[in-house]
C-alpha positions in Angstrom: -21.3 24.6 -41.8 -24.0 27.0 -39.0 -24.3 30.6 -39.8 -24.4 32.1 -36.6 -27.0 34.9 -37.6 -29.5 32.0 -38.5 -31.7 29.9 -36.5 -30.4 26.5 -36.0 -31.8 24.0 -38.6 -31.7 21.4 -36.5 -34.7 22.4 -34.3 -37.0 22.9 -37.6 -39.8 20.8 -38.4 -39.4 19.0 -42.5 -41.9 21.2 -43.5 -40.3 24.7 -42.3 -37.0 23.6 -43.8 -38.6 22.9 -46.9 -40.4 26.3 -46.6 -36.9 28.2 -45.8 -35.3 26.6 -48.6 -37.7 27.4 -51.3 -38.0 31.0 -49.8 -34.2 31.3 -50.0 -34.6 30.4 -53.3 -36.9 33.1 -54.6 -34.9 35.6 -52.9 -31.4 34.4 -54.3 -33.3 35.0 -57.8 -34.4 38.2 -57.0 -31.0 39.4 -55.6 -29.9 38.2 -58.8 -32.3 39.9 -61.0 -31.1 42.5 -59.2 -27.6 42.8 -59.8 -26.6 42.5 -56.1 -24.5 40.1 -55.8 -23.3 40.6 -52.1 -27.1 39.7 -51.0 -26.9 36.8 -53.3 -23.7 35.0 -51.9 -25.1 35.3 -48.5 -28.2 33.8 -49.3 -26.0 31.0 -50.9 -24.6 30.4 -47.6 -27.7 30.5 -45.7 -29.0 27.8 -48.6 -26.1 25.7 -48.4 -26.9 25.5 -44.7 -30.7 24.4 -45.0 -29.9 22.0 -47.8 -27.2 19.9 -45.7 -29.8 19.5 -43.3 -31.9 18.6 -45.3 -29.5 16.0 -47.2 -28.7 14.5 -43.4 -32.1 13.8 -42.8 -32.7 12.3 -45.5 -29.5 10.1 -45.4 -30.5 9.2 -41.6 -34.1 8.2 -43.2 -32.5 6.1 -45.9 -30.1 4.5 -43.3 -32.7 3.8 -40.9 -34.8 2.2 -43.7 -31.8 -0.1 -44.6 -31.3 -1.4 -41.0 -35.0 -2.1 -41.0 -35.2 -4.0 -44.4 -32.0 -5.8 -43.5 -33.1 -6.8 -40.0 -36.2 -8.3 -41.4 -34.0 -10.7 -43.8 -32.5 -12.0 -40.6 -35.6 -13.8 -39.4 -36.0 -15.3 -42.9 -32.6 -17.4 -43.2 -32.7 -20.0 -40.6 -29.4 -22.0 -40.6 -28.9 -25.1 -38.2 
């Protein structure tokens, strides 16, 4: 899900992405405490977009690691 009014999360560095998630989490808590439900809903949408990107990156990193580990095992088995 991509929100048209926000920056493209794929262009952000990992540190910037984490910073946005933390910042939006704080803003969400403030909106809830002040009773501003509509602002909280908008923040949840933005937060979801950034979390999806974070999960996508983690999934890609895990797949890359698994591929490297499996590739290393192929060299250990020599069947002739």
